[in-house]
C-alpha positions, 0 to 999 in steps of 0.5 A: 823542838818546835818554835814560833817567831813573832815579828814586830811588823810595825818596826820591820824595815823589810831588809830580808836578812831573816828571810835568807837565814831561815833554814825552813823558809818560814819567813817572807817579805809581805806584799802589804806595807806597814805604817812607815811604808816598809814591806815587813817580814812575816811568818808563813805556816812552815814549822819553825825549828826555834833555831833563833838565827832570824832573831840574831841577824835582825839589825833592829832586834824586833824578832822574838823566838819562842821554843817549846821544849820537853819540860816547858816553853822557853823564850830567847831574847836578844841581849843588847846591853851587857849585864855587868854580872855576866859574860858578854853574849848575843843570846840569852835563854830564859825559862 
């Protein structure tokens, strides 16, 4: 299963947590600062597995992970507020 991550570099503070947890080494810290003066994380050309570990560990919830499955692409969203109708959880898969 292939994946793709999207990082909001304008909001990233460059903490490096996503860099550490990426199993493929597909995230690095940029050498250019963003508009707030931080050096944000950015993706490399390494194939993303779509594991979602980077999105889960991001303290600012600014990473989106998109997966390409056998049927159609899906998106993983970080759930920051508990839905009153569902069980609590960190990740919600959407088709």
